[in-house]
Residue, then its C-alpha position, 0 to 999 in steps of 0.5 A: m856455718g864457716m862464719a860461725r866457726k870463725f867467730i867462735k874460735k878463741d883467738s878470732k880477730f873477727r870476734k875481737w873487733i866485734l866485741r871492741m866495737m860493741i864496747a865502743l858503742i856502749a861507751v859512746y851511748g854512755a857519753y851521750a847519757f852523761l851529757k843528757r843527764d848532766v852527771g858532770k854537774y852532780m859530780l862537781l857539786r853544782y847541783h846539790f839535789v838529784f831530781f828523778d823523773f818518776e814518769e821514766p821507766l826504771a829500766l831506762f834509768l838503770l841502762d843510762y847509768a850502767a852505760i855511764m859506768e862503762l864509759f868510765v871503765y873504757v876510758g880508764y882502761y885505755i888510759l892505763v894501756l897508754l901509761i903502761g905502753k909508754k912505761g915499757r918503751 
């Protein structure tokens, strides 16, 4: 019970690190999905058409693209943290 109370506390360092690790793992999976699905080539207009695999379940497709979006949020957030940190110094 002591570990659960420690995790539930609002300012728990343990909770912060667990959540950061979960977000980092999702971002790593987003990088994998980004490379696996060649999203960069679509973004740079090297591929003009998107071909969907209709055999793939919709949930996995949405999971990959949600992880890719979270990757860009993660990278953007930490770029902002670095820029504000340098500006404040």
